[in-house]
Phi, psi and omega in degrees: 000145176299151176267107187238125178296144184300337180271353177286153178240121184241125178298147176296339182269355179282149178239118181244133175297156187300335184254017177289144176243131181236127184276179184294145174062021176271146179241122171249106197244113176100191190280053178288149174237114184249117187282177186296145175077004181283144176237126180241119187283191184287148171060023175273161177227116174256109194251119169076219188277079179248129178241125179243141172281217186263148167060037172274145179243116180249117189270180184308128171077003179290150179232120183234121174101006180286170186296146175295155178272074183226127182293339183261359184285134175266115182301343178283351180295132181277099176222175182199194176228137177237125173248140175282231185243148170060035173272145176244121175247110182279189191303134171064022168296141176234133178228120183264150179286166185287176186250324183276141183307133176081007182251171184221150159282133194232132169243142177277229184245153169061032176271146181237108180253114183281179189307131172080006178295143178235126170247116181281180183303142172069013173293144174236114182249129182284228185243147170058039175265150176240122178243115183282174190310132171064022168291138187235117179250122179284181188294149171068019176279139175249127179243137180282226184240147174061031174274153173238125182244120185290159181299137177078000177292143182232144190228135177288151180296156173074003180271174180237145176237120190277172178304139174058022173285154177227126184243131182294153175298144178065014180283131171269116186243127179236008177227169181298140172261116184294153176299148175072004187250161173258141178239145178227197189296156175060044172057045184245131171270133193239029179114181178276151177278073189298317180298316178297323179295318178297313182296331179280357175091012177290134184287169176301320180296318179294318179294323179295320179294320176297320178299318180299314179293319180302316180299321180294315186286323192241346187239354178281154173294156178104188184274164176296322179300320178293322178296318178297318179298317178296315181295329183289347179278355179252144174271115185257157174282186191306306188289313175299325178298323178293319177297315180298317180297320180295321180285322183284332182230067182286174171290179180294349177283340185086183187244152176297154176249160181281000000 
């Protein structure tokens, strides 16, 4: 049987794995599905159609699955939040449910969201990302894998953050952050995330190829369209090809500039 503090309130429609632990004054409200090994701390609120995989840690005061902050949203809309496995949500993290009927705000596996992080409706977070304290992601943002987002960074809705991107603390970002790149204040890309690339196991040859492409895309004279045309005449390996594709086909927000 789950270990549930006597002051917690669990909906009759919720499904908890036998080894789930629920702390004091926590509310699990609605048809939530909580997978094996999950721990939900004190004063948390799991609201509505929330599905968790295994071994997620939800800390004190976190709110998962509450209504999106949208003036046009109908609370009767059937939407939810899906978490994969081994995610850590520290104190007062908030994750809002999606907006379109039958859809979900989605987190993958092994993500670490520090205190006060906010994921708005329809965010899609990949795997093994780290979001430092009070990072704020607006609606419909897509984040890849192994990104690091600094504390206090804020993001406009509908943009994309690529694999192994690194964003400075307190940075206001309103355009796509390309994969493998560092972003800083005022929508600026500030070079490749070399330390992150090394830690991810990219070889010297792979990093050198990425540097070559970065110089073409962001540091050559002329327009970005001319840089993309020049880069497209070369056959690139996997990682540079992903960087080129992200720059050539950004979201409607556009891409950061150097």
